[in-house]
C-alpha positions, -999 to +999 in steps of 0.1 A: +363-302-276+382-279-248+406-251-254+441-263-252+473-240-237+494-224-264+530-217-264+524-182-261+504-184-229+469-180-247+446-208-256+440-226-292+404-235-301+400-268-320+385-264-354+383-279-389+396-257-416+425-248-440+460-240-429+486-224-446+523-241-447+553-224-465+581-247-477+612-230-490+592-201-511+563-224-517+530-218-500+508-250-495+472-250-481+459-280-463+423-279-467+397-293-440+425-301-415+415-308-376+437-285-357+441-260-327+443-224-336+452-195-312+436-162-322+460-145-298+492-152-316+479-169-347+496-206-344+481-234-356+492-269-341+479-303-345+468-333-322+491-363-322+466-380-343+471-358-370+501-361-397+504-335-420+539-341-430+531-370-456+505-345-472+532-316-473+555-338-488+530-352-515+519-315-523+555-304-528+567-332-551+536-328-571+537-290-574+505-283-558+491-252-539+465-270-521+461-305-508+430-322-492+433-339-455+413-369-456 
């Protein structure tokens, strides 16, 4: 996979791994999710085919700290 431009001006690399989100005061980690990560600014972003919103809603409603991307 190619690197993609990041909003900071750096480049983000495609990888599969864990990404942390904060909703209110709750931290939720999505495990094994494909994403782009910029080492320069530390930003993770997703391709258009990856939807994490439903996973975050599910984890939040079930009071989970972690959820796996499938």
